N, C-alpha and C positions, 0 to 999 in steps of 0.2 A: 858552093861547097854545099855538098848531101849526103847524106847515109842511110844503107838498104839495112833495118832491124829487125828482130822477131819478136812478135810477143802473141801469147795465146794461139801459139802454133800457124800463125800466121804473119805474111812477110809487110813492111811497110817504108815505103821513102821519105825520106825525112829531110826538110830542110830548115834552117832557121827561120820561125815567124809564120809557119804553115801554119794549119789546123787539121787535124788529122781524127776520125774517128776509128777504134782498135776498140777490141772486146774489152767486156767491162772489168775495173780494176778495184782492187778494195781499199781506196784513196779516196778525200773527203776534197769535195771542189776546192782551189787555192794552193794544195800541196803541191809541192814536187817531188816527181817520181824520175827512176835514174833508169834507164835502160843499156842492158851490156852486154847481151848476143847482139853486136852489130857485125853484120855478114860483109860489107860491103864500103868503103867511105872514098871521098876526094877532099882534096883539099885546096885552096885556092889558088893554086895553079892547073886544076883539073887534072890534077896523077892521081891516077884510081890505085886503092889499094884491095886487095879481095882476102879475105881472112879462108884460114883450112880448120874448119870451118868458120871460129869468128876470128876478128883481129884483138889481139892483147892490149889490152889497155884501154882501148875505144868506148867510146858511151854518147848516149845521146841523152839530153836532159830536156823535161820537156814539165808543163804545168798544168794541172788537170783542171778545165775550162766547168764539165758540167757531165751529166749521168742522163742517159734518156735509153728512148725504144725506138728501132728504125719504121721503116713502113712495114703496112701489113702486107703479108705474102700467102697467097691465096695458093691452097693444096687441093685440089681436088682430082678425087680415083676415080675410076669407073670400070665396069665390066659389061661390054657391049651384050645384048639378048639375056642379061641375067637380072636385070633390074636394079645391081649391085651400084650404089652411090654413095659417095664419104665425100664431106668438104669439111677441112680443118681452115685455119686461119693459123698465122705466127707471125711474132714481132719479136727479133733479136734485140739484143740490151746494150748497149755500146757507153764507152767512155768517150769523150771528147777532150783531145788535149791540143796544147800550142808549144809546138817546138822550139825550146831557147836556145839550144847551143848543142852542135856537136864537137866532141874532144876524140882526138885521134890520140893523147896519149903517147 
């Protein structure tokens, strides 16, 4: 059983018991969050249900484990023969959650 849900403008595959990193949420570690924008889900018989665009009554529940920052990404810009070089670093914030369950409704 799994579901595909949307949060923070991105889509994630959720199976009960898995940990995923999603864009930052305003929730404390230990809180339970519910995602209602479920785009696709399967039941225990592997029957696929596809929403148009979302499934009515379907939801994904998860527990917030921690907040953190990802690995550093180096952004390097350069123009040839002009002496222009610019180096920037970026670390994306994330929230790690553990998927507790998928409800089809």
